[in-house]
N, C-alpha and C positions, 0 to 999 in steps of 0.2 A: 648150210643153215645152222644158226647158233641155237643151242638148247640152253634154256635158263630154268633154274629150279630154286625154290625156296625151301628151307628146312627150319624146324623149330625144335628146341630141346628144353627139358626141365629136369632139375635134380634137387634133392634135399639131403642134408646130412645133419644129424644132431651134434651138439657140442660134446666133445670127449670130457671125461673126468679131468679136472684141473691137475691132478697128480700124475696123469698120463704123460705130461710133458710134451704133447704133440704141438708142433708149430701150426699156425693157421696159414694154410696155403690158399691163395686166391689168384686166379689167372697166371699161375706159374710163379708167383712171388710170395715170399714169406711176409706176412702182414703182422705187425706187432699187435698182440691181443693176449688176454689172460687165458684163453682156451683155444685149442685147435679143434678141428672137426673129427668125429669118429668115422672110421670107414676101413674097408679092407685095403685100399690103396692109401694115398696121401689125403684123400677125401676133398680134393679141390673141386668144390661144388660148381664153380663157374666154368672150369675147363670141362667137367663132366657134361654140363648142359650144352656147352659148345660142341663137344664131340658128338653128342646125340643129334644135334641140329645138322652137323655136317654129314653124318652117316645117313640120316633121314633124307636129306636133300638128294643124296646120290643113290638112294634106294638100297642102302647096304645094311639095314637093320638098326641095331642100337648097341650101345657100349656093353650091355650085359651079354650080348651074343659074342662080341669080340674079346672082351676081357672079363669073364665071369668071376664073381666074388667067391666062388667055390674053388677056384684054381689057385693053389699056393704060389704059383709063379707071379701073381699080381699082388701078393701081400706086401704092403708098404710101397707099391709102385709109384714112381714119379709120373704124375698125370701129363706133364709136358712131354715125356718120352712116349706115352700112349698116344697123345695128340700127333706126334710126329709119325707114328705108325698109321693113324687114320689118314693123315695127309698123304702118305705114301700110297694108300689104297685109292684115294681120290685121284691123285696124279696119274697112277697106273691106268685108270679108266678114262683119262683125258679131261677130268674136271679141274677147274681153276676157281679158287675162292675170289669173289668180287668184294664182299664186305661182310662184317659180322657186327652184331649188336648184342651185348650181354648185360643182363640186369641182375644185381644181387638184391635179395629180399631179406631184410632183417633190420633190427634196431641198431645193432652195433656189430662190427666196427664201422666207423665212418670211413669211406674210401676216398674222399676228396684228396687228402694228402698223398695218396698212393696211385691215383688214377693214371697219371702220365706214365709211371713206371709199369703199371699193369698193361696199358695199351701198347707200350713199346715192346714189352716181352711177347705178347701174343702176335703183334705185327711181325716180329722176328720169326716166331715159330711158324707163321702162316705164309711168310714171304710177301706181306702186304705193306704198303706205306702206313705210317701211324694213323692217318685219317681214315683208313679202311677198317679200323677197329674202334668201336664205341663201347665204353664201359660206363655204366650208371648204376645207381642204387635207389631203392625205395624202402620205406618202412611199411608196416601193416598197422600203424597207429596203435601199437601195443596189443593187437588182437592176434589170437591163434598162437601156435607154437613158436613162430618167429618173434612175435610180439612179446611173448613171455621170456625170450632169450634162451630157448631150449635148443635152437639150431638155426641154420641158414638155408635158404632156397635160392635157386638161380634159374633164370630163363634166358634162352639164346635164340636169335633168329639169324639165319645166314642166307646169302645169295651166292649161288655157284653158277658157272657157265661152262659149256663145252662147245668149241667151234668145230 
């Protein structure tokens, strides 16, 4: 019998001080922008939402349990490396990712010019064909913290299966 599960994830990060010189990391890619996101790791809000969705679908908790921001080992961590560890946990338990859908929420940056690169990067990290990864974005019509340009949020939905 095949088991199928759905997971969802959400994450938020504020923009770092422009003088911090942090790159903006989204879906494991450096995206040209005047500010990066603040966080204990590289603050890749999209990969963080994706990891939470994957962990949730497999019943393995959340990224805070696996990679606590109180642990100095994760200071400045590359979220793509953390995603590889999450994938190792899923694979070890017999789970296989079917597809993922990740949505960036914010006014800027526009991701259209970077979408294919972002999809290809995550497809590579998850061992999926490029059409198994969907990347999209929306604004909040200038409402709330994302609308004011204070930070970015992301939502992710995943489908996993175990045969």
